[in-house]
N, C-alpha and C positions, 0 to 999 in steps of 0.2 A: 237446633239442636233437640234431635230426640233422645228421650229418658225410659230406660225400661226398669219397671216397678216389680220386681219379682214379691209375689204374692205369698206371704209367709201362712198363709191359711192350707198349703199345699207342702210345707215343710214338717219335716219330723217331728213331733211336737213333745218328744222325748229326749230331741236333740235340737234343740230349736237353737241353742247358741253355735254349737258345730255347724248347721245349716248355713246360717247369717257369715261365719267366717268363709265358707267356701265360696260364698255368692260375693262377699267380698273382694276375696282373693281374685273373683271373676271378673271386675269391674261394675258390680253393681252399687250407684248411687243413692238410690231410693230403694225403700222397702215399703209393701202395700201392706196394711193392717186393716182385715176387715172384722168389725165389730156387730155381731146379732144377737138380737133379744129373746129370739124363739117367737114373737109376735109379729112386727112388721114384716119379716120373713119367716120360714119354716125350719132355721136352724138355731144353734147356739154356737158362740164363738169369741172366746177375749173377752176382755172388760179392760178399766183403766191402770187393774194393776198390771198387766200383761204386758200394757205401752210403758208402763214407768219401769218396767223389767227390763223391757227393750230398751229404753233409754239409756241405762247403764250398761248397756253392751255393747253399742255400735252407735257412733257420730255420723251414720248417714240418714238422710232426709228420711222421715218418719210419716207417710202417707196413709193417716187414719182415715177409714172408711166407715162412719156409722149407718149401718142398717138397724135404726129402731126408732120407736115409735115416739113422738114429742122428745126429740134429742134437746132442747133448751135448756129438760131437768138435769142434763149431764156433760154437757161441752164445757163448765168450768173444770172440772174434773181431767178430761182429757186434757184439757190445754195444760195445764198444771201436768199433768202424769210427762209430755214430753214430745205431745204431737208439732209437726211442723207444718203439715198443713191436717186440716179436720173438715172433712165434708160430711154434710147431712142429705138426706133425701128429699124434694120439693113434697112427694108423696106423703109424708110422714107426720105433717100437722097442716095450722090452717096459714094461710098466706101471712097475716100479721107475726105468728110465731116463728116463722120461719124467717121472713126479715130478720125480728128481733133475736134470733138465734146466731144468724151470719154476723150481727152487730156485735153481739157477745164476744163470740168467738176472737174477731179482727181487736176487739177492746182487749182481750186478753193476750195479744200478740201474737197471736198465732194466724196463720193465712186460711180465709175461709175457702171451702170447696161447696158444690151444689152438685147434685146428680139427679139422673132421671130412670126409669126403669123402660124396659123396651114398650110398653103401651103406650107411656107420656109423650105429648106431642111438646116439641121445642117452647111453644108459646108458654108454658107453664112455668118454664125458668127464665124468661125475657127480663120479668121485672127484677130480678136478683143478678143480672151479671155483671153489672157495676160494680158490685159490692163481693165479687168473687177473685180469685187468684187461680181459680181451678175449676173446671165444669167438665164432669165426670156423665159421660154415655157407658151405659151398662149394653153391652152387645151378648148377654145372657138373661135370665132372669134371675135375679139375686137370690142367693139363700146356699146354693152349692156348687164346688168346685167341679171343673172336669167335664163341664156341658159344652156343647155343640156351639160354635161362632154363628150369631146370627147377621149374616151379611146384608140383611133388608135396614139394618140398623145405618148404614153407610150413608144417606142421603140426610138424616139425621147431623151426624157429624157435619158433614158438608156445609150446612144450612147455618149450624152454631159456628162452624169456625169463620163465614162470612158476617154473621152479628157481630163477632169479638174484636174482628177486624176493624170494624167500623167503630167500637164503644169502649174495647176494653183490649186490645192488642196484645198485651204483655201475660194475659191471663192463661196458663196452661190449658189445653184440651187435651182428656185424658179417656180411652176408653178401657174398660174390662170385661174380661169375658170371651175365653176359647180365643186368644190370642198364643196364634204360634209363627213359626219363621212362612209359611205361606200367605195367613191373614194378616200378618201386620202391614204387610205391601199396601191392602187397600186402605186401613185404617190410617197409614202415611199419606196417602195418597189425596183421599178426605179431608186430611188437615188435623190430623192428632199427633200429636207429637210427646206423649206420657203414655206407656203400652204396659200396663197391667200383665204380667204374665204369671201364671202359676204353675200348674201340673205342667207345660211345655217347658219351663224354665228348669223347674229340680229335675225333672226326670232326663232334661239332656245330657248327655254323655260328654260331653264339650261345653259347659256353661258358660265358659269367654267367649267363643267363638257365637252362642247364640245370643248373648249380649251385645257383643259387638255388632253381629248382622242386624237386631233389629234395631240398632243409635244409628245404622247408617241412611 
């Protein structure tokens, strides 16, 4: 089953609850929440207080993506705030700390995820795949919405799908960046089953049709 996770980074920040209701009515089952610290990526967005507010607003899955340095310092707060999935970047800390971070997320009763930037090879996250419930491949450079889809990331998606089928077949494989009606096709063909869609989803004239099409 394919899942669309509308990115709330593309929502109207002054009318977040309104946009959430519209997306829920359109069939959204997950919401993707980008957390940025202005250091790991050159942008700021959200925090655990936002996740807590979102948790009170919706019962849908909160797919929280931490684009922050040394996430081990904050994962407990994000877990307590109500994240269902909490994803950290392999590039954000030492291998030892990344492993400990994933363990800490799991110990908090939250599903752990690992993410890689476009220039990071698959080999960098192989040691962590068995610990994860979700693997996220960035199909743009993380930090800003509205970027163009990087089709050259598809071999990475396909390689991860093959590895996950061997060692962790229930793990979700997610793509984030430039996903729309057209680019979603190649993402699914290469094994992705969770599609983060920001601008394309929030700006779609018929959001129900958009979500339905991507989930086919």
